[in-house]
C-alpha positions in Angstrom: 119.1 107.8 100.7 117.0 104.7 101.3 113.6 103.3 100.3 113.7 100.5 102.8 109.9 100.2 103.0 109.7 99.0 99.4 110.8 95.4 99.2 110.6 94.6 95.5 108.9 95.0 92.1 106.9 91.8 91.3 105.6 90.8 87.9 101.8 90.3 88.0 102.1 87.4 85.5 105.2 85.3 86.5 106.0 86.8 90.0 109.6 87.5 89.0 111.1 90.1 91.3 113.2 93.2 90.5 115.2 95.9 92.3 112.8 98.8 93.0 115.7 101.3 93.0 116.1 101.1 89.2 114.0 102.8 86.5 112.0 99.9 85.2 108.7 99.7 83.6 107.6 96.1 82.8 108.9 92.5 83.2 111.3 91.6 80.4 110.1 88.0 80.4 107.0 89.0 78.5 106.5 90.6 75.1 105.3 94.2 74.9 103.9 95.7 78.0 102.2 92.5 79.3 104.4 92.0 82.3 103.0 94.8 84.5 104.9 95.2 87.8 103.5 95.5 91.3 105.2 97.4 94.1 105.6 95.2 97.2 106.0 96.9 100.6 107.3 96.1 104.1 104.2 97.1 106.0 105.9 96.8 109.4 108.3 99.5 108.3 105.4 101.6 107.0 103.4 101.2 110.1 106.3 102.3 112.2 106.9 105.4 110.1 103.2 106.4 109.6 101.6 108.7 112.1 98.3 107.0 112.2 96.4 110.0 113.4 93.2 109.3 111.4 91.5 112.5 112.1 90.2 113.5 108.6 92.7 116.4 108.3 94.4 115.8 105.0 96.3 118.7 103.6 97.6 116.7 100.7 98.4 113.1 99.7 101.8 113.6 101.2 100.3 112.9 104.6 100.8 109.3 103.5 104.4 109.8 102.5 105.3 106.7 104.6 103.3 104.7 102.1 104.7 106.2 98.9 107.6 104.7 97.0 110.1 107.6 97.2 113.6 107.7 98.7 113.9 109.6 101.9 116.3 112.0 100.3 114.1 112.7 97.3 113.0 116.3 96.5 109.2 116.0 96.6 107.6 117.8 93.7 104.1 118.9 94.8 101.4 121.4 94.0 99.2 120.3 97.0 97.6 117.4 95.3 95.1 115.1 97.1 93.2 115.9 100.3 90.0 116.4 98.2 86.7 116.7 100.0 84.2 114.0 100.4 80.8 115.6 100.1 77.4 114.5 101.3 75.1 114.5 98.2 71.5 114.4 99.4 69.9 115.6 96.2 72.0 113.2 94.1 71.0 110.5 96.5 67.3 111.2 96.0 67.8 111.1 92.2 69.8 107.8 92.2 67.7 106.1 94.9 70.7 105.2 97.0 72.7 107.1 99.6 75.6 108.7 97.7 78.6 110.7 98.6 81.0 112.4 96.1 84.8 112.5 96.3 85.6 115.4 94.0 89.1 114.9 92.6 88.4 117.5 89.9 89.7 119.9 92.7 93.3 118.7 92.3 95.8 121.4 91.1 95.5 120.7 87.4 91.8 119.7 87.6 92.1 115.9 87.6 92.8 112.8 89.6 96.0 112.2 87.7 97.9 114.8 89.8 98.3 112.1 92.5 100.4 110.1 90.1 102.2 112.9 88.3 103.6 114.2 91.6 105.2 110.8 92.1 106.4 110.6 88.5 108.3 113.9 88.6 109.7 113.3 92.1 111.0 109.9 90.9 112.4 111.4 87.6 114.3 114.1 89.4 115.7 111.5 91.9 116.8 109.4 89.0 118.6 112.3 87.3 116.3 112.4 84.2 115.8 115.8 82.5 112.8 114.9 80.3 109.5 113.3 81.3 106.9 112.0 78.8 103.6 110.1 78.5 100.8 109.4 76.2 97.4 110.9 77.1 94.0 111.8 75.9 94.5 115.1 77.6 94.3 114.9 81.4 97.6 113.1 82.1 99.3 115.4 79.6 98.2 118.5 81.4 99.0 117.0 84.8 102.4 115.8 83.9 103.2 119.1 82.2 102.2 121.1 85.3 104.4 119.0 87.6 107.3 119.0 85.2 107.2 122.8 85.2 107.1 122.8 89.0 110.1 120.4 89.0 112.1 122.2 86.4 112.0 119.3 83.9 111.2 119.3 80.1 108.0 117.6 79.2 107.1 115.9 75.9 103.6 114.6 75.4 102.0 112.3 72.8 98.2 112.7 72.3 95.8 111.4 69.7 94.9 113.8 67.0 91.3 114.1 68.2 92.1 115.0 71.8 89.9 117.9 73.0 91.4 121.3 72.3 90.6 122.6 75.8 92.7 119.9 77.4 95.6 120.5 75.0 95.8 124.2 75.8 96.7 123.4 79.4 99.9 121.5 78.8 100.9 124.1 76.3 100.6 126.8 78.9 102.7 124.7 81.2 105.5 124.8 78.5 105.2 121.2 77.3 105.8 120.0 73.8 102.5 118.5 72.7 102.8 116.1 69.8 99.5 115.2 68.2 99.7 111.7 66.7 97.6 111.0 63.7 95.9 108.0 65.2 94.3 106.6 68.3 95.3 106.9 72.0 96.7 103.4 71.8 98.9 104.3 68.9 100.1 107.4 70.8 100.8 105.1 73.7 102.9 102.7 71.7 104.9 105.6 70.3 105.6 107.0 73.7 106.9 103.6 74.8 109.2 103.4 71.8 110.5 106.9 72.4 111.2 106.1 76.1 113.3 103.1 75.0 115.1 105.2 72.3 115.8 108.4 74.2 115.8 107.4 77.9 113.1 109.9 78.9 111.2 109.1 82.1 107.8 107.7 81.2 104.8 108.6 83.4 102.4 106.2 81.7 100.5 104.9 84.7 99.7 101.5 83.2 103.4 100.6 82.8 105.2 102.8 85.3 104.7 100.7 88.5 105.0 103.7 90.8 102.1 105.7 89.2 99.4 103.4 90.6 101.0 103.9 94.0 100.3 107.7 93.9 96.8 107.0 92.8 96.2 104.7 95.7 96.3 107.7 98.1 92.7 108.2 97.2 92.0 104.9 98.9 93.9 106.0 102.0 91.9 109.3 102.0 88.6 107.6 101.6 89.5 105.1 104.3 90.4 107.9 106.7 87.4 110.0 105.8 85.2 107.0 106.3 86.7 106.3 109.7 86.0 109.8 110.8 82.4 109.5 109.6 82.1 106.2 111.5 81.0 104.2 108.5 82.8 102.5 105.6 80.7 102.8 102.4 79.4 99.6 100.8 80.6 100.7 97.4 83.1 103.0 95.7 82.6 103.8 92.1 85.3 104.8 89.6 85.3 105.1 85.8 87.9 102.9 84.2 90.2 103.5 81.2 93.5 101.7 81.7 92.3 100.4 85.0 95.0 102.1 87.2 92.7 104.2 89.3 90.4 101.4 90.4 93.4 99.2 91.1 95.1 101.9 93.1 92.1 103.0 95.1 91.4 99.4 96.2 95.0 98.8 97.2 95.0 101.9 99.3 91.8 101.2 101.1 92.8 97.5 101.6 96.1 98.6 103.2 94.4 100.7 105.8 92.1 97.9 106.6 94.9 95.3 106.9 96.8 97.7 109.1 93.8 98.1 111.4 93.1 101.8 110.7 89.5 101.0 109.5 87.2 98.1 110.3 86.0 97.1 106.8 86.5 97.5 103.1 84.1 98.6 100.3 83.2 96.8 97.1 84.6 98.4 94.0 82.3 99.3 91.1 84.3 99.8 87.9 82.4 101.7 85.2 83.2 101.7 81.5 81.6 103.2 78.4 80.0 100.8 76.0 82.4 102.0 73.4 85.5 101.2 75.5 84.6 98.1 77.4 87.8 96.0 77.5 88.2 95.7 81.3 84.5 95.0 81.8 84.6 92.3 79.2 87.7 90.7 80.6 86.2 90.7 84.1 82.9 89.1 82.9 84.8 86.8 80.6 83.2 88.1 77.4 86.3 87.3 75.4 88.4 89.7 73.4 87.1 93.3 73.1 87.2 95.5 70.1 90.5 97.5 70.3 88.8 100.6 68.8 87.5 102.9 71.6 84.7 105.3 70.9 83.0 107.3 73.6 82.3 110.9 74.5 84.3 110.3 77.7 87.6 110.7 76.1 89.6 110.2 79.3 88.5 106.6 79.4 88.6 106.0 75.7 91.1 103.1 75.9 90.8 100.2 73.5 93.8 98.2 74.9 94.0 98.8 78.6 97.4 97.9 80.0 96.3 97.4 83.6 93.5 95.0 83.1 95.1 92.4 85.4 95.3 94.8 88.4 91.9 96.3 87.8 90.1 92.9 87.5 92.0 91.7 90.6 90.7 94.8 92.5 87.1 94.1 91.5 87.4 90.4 92.4 89.2 90.9 95.7 86.7 93.5 96.8 83.7 91.4 95.8 82.8 94.2 93.4 81.9 94.2 89.7 82.0 96.2 86.5 79.1 97.8 84.6 78.7 99.5 81.2 76.9 102.7 80.4 76.3 104.4 77.0 77.3 107.9 76.1 73.8 109.3 76.6 73.8 108.0 80.2 77.2 109.6 80.8 76.0 113.0 79.5 72.8 112.8 81.5 74.9 112.0 84.6 77.1 115.0 84.0 74.1 117.4 84.1 72.6 115.4 87.0 75.7 115.8 89.2 75.8 119.5 88.3 72.2 120.5 88.9 71.8 118.4 92.1 75.1 119.1 93.9 76.8 121.9 92.1 79.7 119.7 91.0 80.9 120.1 87.4 82.6 116.9 86.2 83.9 116.1 82.8 82.2 113.1 81.1 84.7 110.5 82.4 84.1 111.7 86.0 80.4 111.7 85.5 80.5 108.1 84.1 80.8 106.8 87.7 77.5 108.5 88.5 75.9 106.8 85.4 77.4 103.5 86.6 75.8 103.8 90.0 72.5 104.5 88.4 72.9 101.5 86.2 74.0 99.2 89.1 71.0 100.3 91.2 68.6 99.6 88.3 70.2 96.1 87.8 69.9 95.3 91.5 73.7 95.1 91.9 73.6 97.9 94.4 70.8 97.6 97.0 68.9 100.7 97.8 69.8 100.5 101.5 73.5 100.6 100.8 75.9 103.6 100.7 78.0 104.5 97.6 80.9 106.9 97.1 81.3 108.3 93.6 84.7 109.6 92.6 84.5 112.5 90.1 87.9 112.3 88.5 88.1 115.4 86.4 86.8 119.0 86.4 84.1 119.9 83.8 86.0 122.7 82.1 88.4 120.0 80.8 85.7 119.2 78.2 83.2 121.9 77.6 82.1 120.3 74.3 80.7 117.4 76.3 78.7 119.8 78.5 77.4 121.5 75.4 76.1 118.2 74.1 74.6 117.4 77.5 72.6 120.6 77.8 70.1 122.6 75.7 72.3 125.6 75.6 71.5 129.2 76.3 68.1 130.9 75.6 68.3 134.0 73.5 65.9 136.8 74.5 65.4 140.5 73.6 66.3 143.0 76.4 62.6 143.4 77.5 61.0 142.2 80.7 58.1 140.8 78.6 60.5 138.2 77.3 61.2 137.1 80.9 57.5 137.0 81.7 56.9 134.9 78.7 59.3 132.3 80.0 58.5 132.4 83.7 55.1 134.1 84.1 54.6 136.8 86.7 53.3 140.4 86.5 52.4 142.0 83.2 54.7 145.0 82.8 51.9 146.8 80.8 49.5 146.8 83.8 52.0 147.0 86.6 51.2 150.2 88.7 48.1 151.1 86.6 46.0 151.3 89.7 
């Protein structure tokens, strides 16, 4: 019944500390959701509990249970999330002009990276005795939370912007969630979900304010560190797309922890990639001033005008000696088809944005051509087929005659074949 390896929750702004055993989202000393909390650990306790067999065999993220902020009597709610493959990508490397590997988190149970956090959310909600879980989402977190809520036997109520992709909304509906389409932006849906949490006492999964959600996401850093150790080389860069900033922050924290504990010899630089139409974290990192709160990009999963985890994301970029780059929607769609045709990996636009970011960083000289990069594809392409349709030329209609095929590809003339 203990969680002794978790020392405290600490405000990222004022460093006030709070009891990690309570359900708490942000520091009350700050208005709104500004006072984001950080989970602080006792790493001696973690090191004693973790079987540091860094062998590359990762069945799920729960290999790292010693690192996760759950009580030892908690009923873990899992669908086998994590343990995703790290692929060599020789054809993509040739196209980008830099050695590239792909960590394909679109292979998680509900098809996206967010499963790493949702498993923690539902586990924590059940332990806290909550019957209803909620979040705001452009689609992926909605589907993810709904799937894990179903697995854990909890009710799920989701708030999405009215223009969220239909394909993504079908998934949480199948999982039995109530999906409430808010006539407004993601940020308005987010604000409503926070108000509802306060009013009804539902457990909120929103990764930017629930301090334990980033901790699930950081398992990708643990996995990348372990997979790098087995390969014998830590990559120079790891690239993630950024919406609220939670994923970049979590991945850096996880990799850094393995380095500080001596499991790997070095750490990578983080490359945060944002769409030009949703550039708030990039602008904050490069001190460009206040960003436009309206987010417009084909990569709906990162269409966030007011990211809540900017502080953690910028800190990850700074601590890792990394940086942030911007890419336009055309570059994102080009990257989606590039990843598909070179390596057979089908990513939704937000997942492909990281590929576009690497291409941009190489062109700008940020990434040297003799360096190594890991790209994380955060979501499966079937999440957003409309984006894929925009990125490709579509099907080619033909009549059922072999002459039609010959007209396209050349070859023998059916009229003369066998005439001799």
